[in-house]
C-alpha positions as CSV (number, residue, x, y, z in Angstrom):
1,M,0.0,0.0,0.0
2,T,1.3,3.4,-0.9
3,D,0.6,6.8,0.8
4,D,-1.8,7.6,-2.0
5,D,-3.9,4.6,-1.0
6,R,-4.3,5.6,2.7
7,L,-6.9,7.8,4.3
8,A,-6.0,11.3,5.3
9,A,-4.9,11.7,9.0
10,D,-8.2,13.4,9.8
11,P,-10.9,12.1,7.4
12,R,-14.2,13.8,7.4
13,L,-17.4,13.2,5.5
14,G,-19.1,16.0,3.7
15,R,-22.8,16.8,3.5
16,L,-25.1,13.9,2.9
17,S,-27.9,14.2,0.3
18,V,-31.0,12.1,0.7
19,T,-34.1,11.9,-1.5
20,V,-37.3,11.5,0.6
21,P,-41.0,11.2,-0.4
22,S,-42.1,14.1,1.9
23,L,-40.2,17.0,3.5
24,D,-43.1,17.7,5.8
25,E,-42.9,14.2,7.2
26,T,-39.1,13.9,7.3
27,V,-37.9,17.4,8.5
28,P,-39.5,17.2,12.0
29,F,-37.4,14.1,12.8
30,Y,-34.1,15.8,12.0
31,R,-35.1,19.2,13.4
32,D,-36.9,18.1,16.6
33,V,-35.3,14.8,17.5
34,V,-31.8,15.0,16.1
35,G,-31.6,18.8,16.8
36,L,-30.3,20.0,13.4
37,A,-31.1,23.6,12.4
38,I,-32.6,24.6,9.1
39,H,-30.0,26.4,7.0
40,E,-32.0,26.9,3.8
41,R,-35.2,25.8,2.2
42,S,-36.3,26.3,-1.4
43,G,-39.1,24.4,-3.0
44,S,-38.4,20.7,-2.8
45,R,-35.0,21.1,-1.1
46,I,-33.9,21.7,2.5
47,V,-30.5,21.9,4.1
48,L,-30.0,21.2,7.8
49,G,-27.0,21.1,10.1
50,A,-25.1,22.4,13.0
51,P,-25.0,26.2,13.5
52,E,-22.1,26.8,11.2
53,Q,-22.0,23.6,9.2
54,P,-24.5,22.2,6.7
55,L,-24.7,18.4,7.3
56,L,-27.8,17.0,5.5
57,E,-29.6,18.0,2.3
58,L,-33.1,16.5,1.9
59,L,-34.6,16.5,-1.6
60,E,-38.3,15.8,-1.9
61,D,-39.5,13.4,-4.6
62,P,-43.0,12.2,-4.0
63,S,-42.3,9.1,-6.1
64,A,-39.3,8.1,-3.8
65,S,-39.8,4.9,-1.9
66,P,-39.6,5.5,1.9
67,R,-37.4,3.0,3.8
68,R,-39.9,0.8,5.5
69,G,-40.2,1.4,9.2
70,T,-38.2,4.6,9.4
71,E,-39.5,8.2,9.5
72,A,-36.0,9.5,8.7
73,G,-35.8,7.6,5.4
74,L,-32.4,6.1,6.3
75,Y,-31.4,3.0,8.2
76,H,-28.1,4.5,9.6
77,Y,-26.8,8.0,9.7
78,A,-24.2,8.9,12.2
79,L,-23.5,12.3,13.7
80,R,-20.9,12.9,16.4
81,V,-22.2,14.9,19.3
82,P,-19.9,17.0,21.5
83,R,-20.7,15.3,24.8
84,R,-22.6,12.3,26.2
85,A,-25.2,14.7,27.6
86,A,-26.1,15.7,24.0
87,L,-26.9,12.1,23.2
88,G,-29.0,11.9,26.4
89,A,-30.9,15.0,25.3
90,A,-31.6,13.3,22.0
91,L,-32.9,10.3,23.8
92,E,-35.3,12.5,25.8
93,R,-36.6,14.1,22.6
94,I,-37.2,10.6,21.2
95,Q,-39.1,9.6,24.2
96,G,-41.2,12.7,23.9
97,G,-43.1,11.4,20.8
98,W,-41.0,9.0,18.7
99,Q,-40.2,5.3,19.0
100,L,-36.6,4.2,19.6
101,D,-35.8,1.2,17.4
102,G,-32.4,0.5,18.8
103,A,-29.4,1.6,20.9
104,A,-25.9,0.3,21.2
105,D,-22.7,0.8,23.2
106,H,-19.8,-0.2,21.0
107,G,-17.2,0.3,23.7
108,V,-15.8,3.3,21.8
109,S,-19.1,5.0,21.0
110,E,-22.8,4.9,21.8
111,A,-25.6,5.1,19.4
112,L,-29.4,5.6,19.3
């Protein structure tokens, strides 16, 4: 393996773009449960993220097939939160009106 084949020392993923059947049904999950802020909205497109960083672009296409059993339209999507308390706050928001489908402690990270 050469240096050109290796990951950078600090790899980061960019903004994720997802096509969903309905913005009205999907946005509340990412805004109210995950806690992302709306950066911009225009027609069938909305960008959400942290205060200074867009992280997720949702594109509405009514003909898109929703992922069965998920309001978010995805099976897995990982966001790193700054402290464990932030993950706990997300859990409280889930318990306020959503259904938690799973949680895990991987020894190096925890997930909802």
